[in-house]
N, C-alpha and C positions, 0 to 999 in steps of 0.2 A: 041049832043054827045060830042062836045068840052067842053060844060059847065059841063057835068057829069065828064069828065076826069079831068078838073081843080078842081072841088070839091073834087074828090077822092085824087088827089095829095096833096091838102091843108090838108086834114084829115090825110094822112100818115105823112106829114111833121110835123103837130101839135103833133101827137102821138110820133114821134121820138124825138122831142124837149122835150116833157113831160117825156119820159123815161130817157133821158140824164140828165135832171134836178133832177129827183128822185135819180139816181145813184150818182150824185155828192153830193147831200145833205146827202145821206146815208154814203158815204165815209168820210164825215167830222164828223160823230157822233162818240164820243169816246166809246170804248168798254173796258171791264174789262180785265186786263192783264191775259193771260193764258186761256181765254175763247175760245170757238169755233170761235168767231169772230176775236180774236187776238191770233193766235197760237204761236207767238214769245214771249218767256218768258225771264225774267231777271235772273241773277245769284242768287239774293236773293230769288226769288221764288223757284228755283231748290234747293238751300240750305235748305229752309224751308221744302220742301217735303222730302228731304233726311234725315233730322233730325227726321221727323216723322217715317220713315222706321226704322232707327237705334234704336228708342225707342220702338219698338214692333209693328210698323205699324199703329197705330191709331193716329198719330200726337201728341203723348205724352202718359204719363202713366196715362190713365184715368180708368184703370181697377182695381186699388188698389193693383196690384202685384208689384213684384220687377222689377225695370227697367233693361234692358239688359246691360251687362258689356260693357264699352267703350274700354277696352283693348282687342283688337282683334289680338294681336301679338302672335307668337309662342315662346315657351321657349325651349331651348335645355337642355335635361336632359341626364347626363352621367351615365350609369349603368354598374355594374360589373357582371361577370359570376354568374348565379344563381339568380340574383335579378329579380323582376317582377315590372311592372308598370301597374296600373289599373286605367282606366279612369272613371270619373263621367258621369252623364247623358249628352249626347251630346258632349262629348269630342272627340277631333281629335288627332290621333297618327300617326306619320310618322317615320319609321325606316330609319335612314340616314346612319348608319354604323354598322357593326357587324351582329350577327345572333340572331334570336328570333323565338319563337313559340307562337301561339295564346293561350290565356286563355279564355275559354268559360264559360257560366253559365248554370244553369238549364233552363233558358229562351231562350237560343240560343247562337250562336257564335258572333264573332266580324265581323262587316260589312266591307269588303274590297271594298271600293268604286271604286278604280282604276281598280281592277281585276273583278269587278262585281260579287263577290262571298261572301258567308258567311263562315268565317273561323271557323272550329270546333276546339275543344280542341286538342292541339298538332300540328295543321297544321303550316307549315312554313310561316313566315311573309316575304314577298318580300321587298327588299329595295325600298324606295321612293314610296310606295303605301300608299294612304290615308286610314286609318282605323277609323271607327266611333264606339263609344260605346253608344248604344241607351238608356241604363238605368244605374243607379248606383248600379250594382249587381255583381261587381267583374270581369268584362271582361277587357281584356287587352292583354299584351304580357310578356313572360318570356324570359330572355336573355340566350343564349346558352354559348358557350365558348368565353372567351375574353371579351372585352369592347364593349358596344353598345351605340350608340348615337340616341336618340329619340327626335323628335320635337313634342311638345305637346301644344295644345290650349284647354283650359278648365281646369276643376278640375281633379286632379289625386293624387294617392298615390303610394309611392315606398316601396316595402317590400324586 
């Protein structure tokens, strides 16, 4: 019995040493940065991935289309009473001061993202609400009395 127990202990000890050596040798093996084996990434890796997102998501402009605009800032447009501003496809409008009403098209109204509503023709535009124009079909806002200040990102026309 003592002999069998000694043999079993030797086998367990040999197996434990083999597993330990295997783990140590695996830890020394280099892995590709950003892979599942090496989840810590460098700043250059993150910058490279973010550049792919800003260029349309495919890591570059491989589809032959026009690359996304790099100017993502808002422009402040000052409008007088009676003037209107119409956004192009995907334009964003924010009324910062004054009063305005929505300009809809035959395809629908202006999307009020902040209020979670579709503004129909003549609906009041609330201050500081983000409005989106989904198509270049004349949607936007018309200024009421006085001066209005609108922040715009994207293409637009003032009439």
